[in-house]
N, C-alpha and C positions, 0 to 999 in steps of 0.2 A: 308771631304775625305782626306786632305792632311795629317791629322792626322794617319786616318787608314793606307796610305800609308808608314808614317814613320814608325810606330809601326812595319810592315809588313818587311819594309827595315831594321829596326834593329833588327830583329828577323835573318833575313837572313845574313846580313854581321856581325854577332857577335853571341859569343856563350853566353849562359844561364845557368847557373847551376840551377837546380831544385832536390826536393828529390825524391830518387827513388819510384815509387809509390807502394803502396802494393795493392795485388789483393783482390779483394773481394771474397766469398764463391763461384761463378759461373765465377770466372776470371782466367785468366792467366798471369804471369809477363814474358815480354820477352825481352831479350838481341836481339836488331835489328841489322840486317844485311844488307839488301839491301832496297833502299827505291827508286824508278822511281819518275822522275818528270815529272807531268802531265801539259798540257797548262792550265788547273783551276787552278793549284797553283800559276803559272805565273800571269793569270788575275788576283788573289785576291792580289799576290804582287804588283802590279802595280795601280790597279784599286782599291782595297777595298772592293768590291762587285760583284756579279754574280747575275744579276737580283735581286729577293728580298732578296739573301741572302747576308746581309751587316753586313762585320768586324766592331765591336764597341770596340772590347779589342784586345790587341794582341795575335796572335794566331799561334800557331804550324803548320805546312804545313805538307802535305805528305799523301797519301792514296793508294800507289802502294809499298805493302811492305811484307816483310819476316823476320823472324828471329827464334831466340830459345828459346824453353821454358826454365827457370831457378826457376818457382817457381808456384805452383798450388794453387788454392783456397781449401777450405775443401769440395766442393759439386763436384769437379771435378773427373771424374774417366777416359775419355778417352786420357787425356793427360799427359806426365810426364815430369819432367827435363830432358834436352837433346833432345826432341823432336825437329826435324826443322818444321816448321810450314807458310802456307801462310795465311795472314790474309784479310777475309772479312771486308770491311770498314762500312759497313751498318748493323746497329744492332737494330732490331725493340724494341722500348722501353716499348712496351704493344703487347698483343695479341688483335689486332683489328680485325675489317671485313676484311682487307686487307691480314692480314696474315692467317687468316681461310680459303681464299681464295689462299694462296699459291703466292700471290702477295706483300710480304712485303716490296719491295722497294716504293711500294706507300704508305705505311704508313706515316701521315701527321707527326707523333712524332718520326719518325727513328733517331737515331743516326750515324752520318757520319762523317769519319775522315777528317779532313781539310775543314769542312763546317760550317761556323758561327752558333753557338756558340761553337762548339764541335772542339776540338784540334786534330792535326793529329799525326804523327806518324815518324816524321822525326827526330829522338832522340835517346840517347844510349838506354834507358829503357822505356818500354810502357806498360801498361795493357791492356788487350781486353777482351772480351765475350769470354770463352772457346768454346762455341758452332759456333763461327764464325773465329774458328782458324782451321785449316786443316793440319793434316799431311802429310809432303812432303816423297814420297819414294825415297828411297837413290839415285836413278837416276836420281833425278829432282834438278836441281840446286838452290840457295837462288834467283838467278836473274830471274830463270823460274818462281818460286814462285812469285815473285814481279810483274811479267808480266801476272800472270793469272786475274789482275784485269783489264789492258785494253783487255785482249784476252776476258774475260767475257762480254764485251759492244759487242764484234763481235758476240759471242754466242746468245747474248740477242735479237740483232739486226736481224741475220740471223733466229733465231725462228719464231720472230714475223713477219717477210717477208715471211716465208714458203720456204725458200730455199729446195730443194730436188734435187733426181736424175735428170740428165738432164737439170737443170735449167740454163736460160743465165740469168748473171746478171753483173749489169753496177754499178760500186763503184765509187763515186764521191769525191774524194780527197785521196790523197796518203801519209798523215801523220799517225803517229801509230794507228789512228783508223781505217783509211781507210787499212791501211795493215792487220789489224788483221780481218777483214770483208773479204779481199781475202782470207787468210789463211782458215778461219773458212768456208766459202762458197763452196772453194774447197774441204775442207774437208767432207761436206756435202752432197756432188755429183753433185755441179754446173758441167756441161759441159763446159762451157766457161764464163770467168769473164773479163771485159773490165773497165779500170780505167784511170780516167781523173786526171790532176793536172796542175799545172802552171809550176812544178820543173823539170825538166828533170832528176836530181838524185833521186829524190823521186820515180818519175816513174821506173826509172833502177832497186830501191829495190822493187818496186811492180813486176816487171819480176822476181826478184829473189826469192820471195817468192810464185811466182805460177799463176800471173796475165798473162792471154795469149794475151789481147792486152793493149795499151796505147795510150793515146791520149793527147799530150801535148798542152794545150788551152791557146790560146796567146789572139786575139781580137774577136773572134767568138760570134755571139750571140747565146743566149739559143738554138734557132732553129736550128743553125749550128751545135751547139755542138751534139744535139738530132741527127743530120741527120749522124754525123761522126760517133756514136755508132751504127745506125741503119747500116751503110754501112759495117763496121768493122765485125759486128755479122751475116749479112745478113738476119736480121729481127730486129725487135724491142724488147729489153730484157723483160721478164716477171717480173723482180725486180729490183729495184733502191733502193740503199742503200745511203743516201745522208749524207756525213760527214764532211761537210763544215760550213754548216749555212750561206752560203753568197747565197743572194737573187737572183743572175744570177743562180747560180748551183741548187737551189730548182727548179726554173723555168726550167731548162734544165731536170732536174729530171722527171718533169711532162710530158713534150712533149717527152723525149726517152721513157718511159715506155709503154708497148704495152696496148690496150684496155683489161681490167680486169685484169691487172696486179695489183702490190703494190709497192708504193714507201714508205719507211721507212725512218724518219727524224731521224739521229743521232746527227749531228753537231747542236749548238747552235749560234744563231747569235741574232741579233735586234728582240724585243719581236714583230714587227709588220713589215709584208714584202708583197709586192704585187707579188702575185702568179695567173697563169691562171687557176684558180679555175673551170671556167666552162667547159674547155678542159677537166680537169679530169675526173667532175662529168658526163658528156655525155659519155665520153669513159669509165665510173664505173673504174677508176684507184681508187684504195685503198690508202688513205695516212694513214699512222700509225706513231705514235711517240714511242720512248723508253727514259725510266728514268732510267739510270745506269743499274740494271741487279737483276734477283734474281736466286737462285736455278741454279748455274753455276759452283761453284767451285769444285763438286765432277766431272763432266764431263770433265774440264781442265785439272784437275790432272791426270783422266784416259789418256786422249789424249797425254799429255806431257810424261807420264810413259812410253807409250806404242810406242813414238816416232814418233805418226801418224801426230803431229804438231811440228815446229820446229821455236820457237819465238828467240831465239839466235840472227839470225842475225840483230832483231830490236834494240839491244843495241851498240850503238856506240860511248860512251863518258862515262866515270869512273871518279868520284871524291871522296876524302875523305870527310866525313862532316865538316870536319875543311874548305873546301872548296866550301861551299854551295853557297856563292855569286857567284863563278865563274861560278858554274855548271847551276844557274838560269840565269846568263847572256848568257851562252851560249845556254841554250833552249829558251831563248826569241830570241835572234838573228836567230833562226830557224835552228842552224847547225846540221847535223847527223839527227837521228831519234829519238831514246831514250837514254836520259841522266841518269844515274844511280849513286845514291849516297850510299856512302859504310860505315856504322854507326860503325862498330865492327873496333876499332883502331888495334887488334890484327890478323884480317882476313880480307883481301882486295879481297879473291877468287871470281868468279862469283858465 
């Protein structure tokens, strides 16, 4: 494990020159512009693995990204050099049963940026499947394009949860993923959203992006948190979106959700947790998981282009690629919300 950490540390703390890749027939070569740092990037850097995904060789990080097409493969017709694109990082390697069902994110052979053994796109130049690069409208910035990746987690989670007109929603956790779930839930018609977190500053950001109520959790038991949620809403929420992966928060999510409602598990924590499963079972609380997302980029781009969703406030820090280590340290310390790395030395604009 020490070797894994060392390799990742060397990558983050130093620059490595690699040949500019040549795109295949169905790929495009991109000059990268903006890449957001995700908690998973930091986890791989620090620990060398997430669950069953183990870093065995030095790996390029980064999967929240956008850039400009500079070369297209012979089979690419919908993109051309100069196009600004957002990158969907998960690309199926084969058309299997999950792809046929439209749930390609569940394909066991999927390529995914910055998930071992696949390199990410935190670099100057990067090639990617053209079918998973989406042209950005002129009024959508590169940073907004990079933020489509975390925004997609919110879209997928709220779809799985069944958020609709008038829904009362409890979002547990006010980090970047909690915040995008607030944005999407409100966009999908939620009448009221309550958010919990330990951090007062993050809860303030939740209010800024549309949360109706916030609860700063201190030493309350899961049942007490659930009671506070119910008190603020005037009823138990039909939908809970759990974005922390913390055992106590999952417990609170079960206790808080109305009978017949839905709890969606978004945050990833320990493999084994203790939860009041009988409480959920006898009240018919549906517990669903999500794994990344699928079929979300076109919707996200439409929402950003129409200005129905504003993700710009999520970006609190920006660093040039040369200061990647400083950027990762900032994210590790939990400062701000979203740290963005600027990969094009000639253009550090949003």
